[in-house]
N, C-alpha and C positions, 0 to 999 in steps of 0.2 A: 716543235711540240704544239699540238693542237688540242682543243678542247672537244671531248665527244659528248653525245647527248645523254648518257647517264649520269646521274648526279655525282658530283664531287664535293660541294659546299655542304656542310652538316645541316641537318634538319633540326631546327630549334622547337619544332612542334607548337607553334604559336600560329593558329588559323588567321590571326589579324594581321600577319606578315607573310602568308603564304605566296603573295605576288612577288615579294623580293626573293624568296627561295627560288621560286620558278625562273625568275631572270638571272639570278646568279648561276644557274646551271644550263644557261644558254651557250651554244657555240660562239656566237657574236661577241667579241671582247667589248665593243661599244656598248652593247647592252648590260653587260656585267657592271661596266664601269658607271653607267648611269644608276644602276642599281645600288652601287656603293654609295654614291652621292645621295640617293634618297633614303639609305639606311642612316648615313650620317646626320641627315637633317633631322631625324626623329630624336636625336639626343637621348637614346634609351640604352642604358648600360647592358640591359638584356640582350642586345643586338650585337654587342662588340665582339662576340666570337667570329661573326662573319667577317667583320674588318681585320681581325687578327688572322683568319685563314686566308684572306685575300692578300694580305701583305706578305705572307709567307709562301703560299702555294699557288696563287693563280699564275697561269702560264704567260699571261700578257703583261708586259712590263708597264703599260699605261694604267692597268687596273691595280697592280701593286703599288705604283706610284700614288695613284688616288687614295688608296686605303692608307698609306703612310701619311699623306698630307692631312686626311680627315681623322687621324687618330690624335692630332694635336689637341692638347688641353686634357686628355684622358690621363691619369696618373696611377691606375690600378697596376698591381704586379704584372698582370697578364699582357697589358698593353705594352709596358716598359720591356717586357721580354720580347714580344713581337718586333717592336721598333729596333732593339738591339739586335736581333737576327737580321733585320733588313739592312742593317749597316754593312752586311756581307753580301748584298744582292749583286749579282753580275751587271746589272744595269746602273749606271752613274746616277741617273735622275732619280731613281728609287732611293739609293743610298742617301742623296743629298736631301731628299724629302723627309726620310726618317731622321736624319741628323738634325734638320730644322725643327721637326716636331719635338725631338728630345730636347732641344736648346730651349723650349718654351716651358720647361717644368717649373714649378713654382713651390712645391711642398717639400720640406726638408725630409720627409719619409721617403722620398723618391731618390734620394742619394744612395742609400745603402745597396739596393739592387744593381746599381750601376757601377759601384766602386771595383769590382773584380775586372770589369772590362779596362780599366787602367793598366793591367798587365797583359792585354790580349795580345797576340802574335800580330794581328793586323794592325798597321800604322793608322788606317782610316778609323777604324774602331776607336783606337786610343785618342786620336785628335777630336773626334765627334764627342765622346764622353767627357773630355776635359772642357770642351765648350758648352756642354750641357748642364755640367754641375758648377760653372764659374760663378755665376751671379748669385748662387746660394751660400757662397763663401763656406765651403765644408772644411772645417779646421781639422776633422777626423781624418782626411784624406791628405794632410800636409805631405807626409813621407812619400806617399804614392805619386803625388803631384811633382815633388822634387826629384823623384826617380826618372821623370821624363824630361827634365829640362835640358839633358845633354843626348836626347835620343838621335839616333842618325837621320830620321825623317825630320826635315825641316818644318813641315806643318805640325807635327807633334810638339816639336820645342816651342813653336809660336804659341800654341794653345796652352802649354803647360807654363810658360812664363807669364802669360796673360792671366791665367787663373792663379797662379803664385801671388801675383801683384793684387788681385782682387781679395785674396786672403788678409792683407793688410797686417802682417805678422812682423814684427821686429827680426825675428829669428831668420826671415827670408831675405833681409836687405842685403847682407853680404854676398849672397848668391846672386841677387839681381844686379848689384854692383860689378861683379865680375862678368856676368852676361852682357852688361850694357857696353863693356869696352873691348870684350875679347870673343864674343860669338862671331863667327864667320858670316852669318847671314844679317843683313842690315836691318830687316823686319824684327827679328829677335832683339837687336841691339836697341831700336827704337821703343819697343814694348817695354823692354826692361828699364830704359831710362825713364819713360813716363811713370812707371811704378814706383820709382825711388822717392816719390813726393810724400810718403805717408808719414815720415818720423817728425816728430815735435822737435826732438833734440837732434841735430845734425851729426852724425857720425864721421869721423875722418875718411872712413873707407867710402861711404857714399858721396861725400864731398868731392874727393879725388876723382871718383868714377864720373861724376857729373861734369866736373871741369874737363876732363879729358873728353868726354862725349861733346862737349861744345866745340872741339876741333876735329870731329869725325869728318870723313871725306863725304858723306851723304848728308845732304842739306835738312832732310827730315828728321835726322837724328840730332842735327845742332839746333833745330827747331824745338824739339821735345826737351833737349837739356837746358836751353834758355828759359823756357816755360818753368821747368821743374825748379830751376835754381832760385826762381823767385818765390815759389811755393815754400821752399825749405828755408827761405830768408837767409842764404849763405852771403854773408858780408863779403867773404874772400872772393866772391865772383863778381864784384863790382866792376873792377878794372877789365877783366875778360868780356863782360857784358857790354862794356862801353866799346871795347874793340869790335864786338860783334855788331854793333850798329852800323858798321861798314861791310857787313857780310855780302857776298856776291848776290844772295837771293833776299829779295826784300820780305819774303815770307819769314825769314828767320829773324830780320830786324824788328819785326812787330813784337814776338815774344820777349826779346831782349829789352825794348823799350818798356814793355809791360813790367818786366821783372825790376828794371831799374827804379819804377815808380814804387813797386811794392817795398823794394829796399829804402826808398827815400834817399837815394843816392845824391847828395848835392853836388857831388863831384862829376855827375853826368849832365848837369844843366846845359853847359856850352855843347857838348855832344849831341844833344837831342835837338839843337837848332836846325842840323841838316836834315834829319827825317821829318822835321816839321814843315819842311818845303819840299818834300819828295813828290814827285809825280803821281805815285799811288796813294789815293785818298785814305784808304784804311791805315796805312802807316802814319799819314800826318794826324789822323785821328788818335792813334795810339800814343804818339809822341806829345800831343797835347794833355791827354789824361794823365801821362806820366808826370809831366812838369807840374799839373795841378796836385799829385800826391806828394811830389818833392817840396814844392812851395819855394818861397823866398822871392825877393826882390828881382833877381835876374830871371828866373822862371816866369814871373809876372810880366815882365818886359818883353820877353819872347812871345808869350800868349797874346799880348796887345797888338803885336805886329801881325798876328795870325787871325785877327778877328774878321778880316775881310775875305777870308778863304772862299774860293769858288764852290766848294762843296758844302751843302747845308749840315750833313751829318758832322763834318769837321768842325764847322761854325758852333754847332750845338756843343760838341766836345769842348771847344776853347771856352765857350761860355760857362759851361760846368766848372772847367778847371780854374778859370779866373774867379769864380764865386767861391770855390773851395779854398783857394789862397787867401781871399779877403775874409772870410769868415774864421780862418785859423789865425789870421794876424790881429 
């Protein structure tokens, strides 16, 4: 498909912008793309129809993509509709640009026009819409979001679970707990595990899900579980977290140490001696801070032995931890 010389872009009948109108109707896609950039730089809402036309109808994907990018920040109904249509573009770069622009919406009024897309037949449209509304925490979309957490398309499930977590609703916790341990996709399990840390009072369902996730085959999920168990102050997790200090991945040991500190687990002091001497400085630092949180004579003794650590950040953490214990005593 090629552009012909007869006009296709609408004439906005504004003599001040005649140059843009002429360039938009050139055969050369590069000229049209530069025109789109110039139009966007004007930041004039009266010129938006040209961007809407471009993202939907220009035959060159690079022009459609540029228009999708440049529509970011506009949240009028026409722009939202144009970007929604662009999610079905045949070109992946255009779809991605439209999805990115939609993900930047900030106004609560922008949610309603997008909600019907949560039932769209196209998986990409659903996933992009879930991502777009996520940070606005649309409580009115709770049921529609939940309807997508078991979708066949894994990307839809990931976005739905993430958006459900952002809602921070108690009624969603049992659903997230189930996904954290049973979804076949590791990333869904990881997202769900991290989303279980919102409850002030820890329910048995959430507690059991997190303890199970602490033994997941995927280390990123174990990491998320170790971190979340500290957030929810699960005293039942102290022994499992102490065991996690021996996890094959040092990345998992870091949140385990951190959570033991938050739990003020005095029974973990001796176990923290090993990570305090680990070759990874970040782990030594976290162990030191955890000992400071826990406090006590034994913790202080271990920290004093680490005062000459080779890493300045670790030495700083040790000093902070020692001071914390001394002030508490």
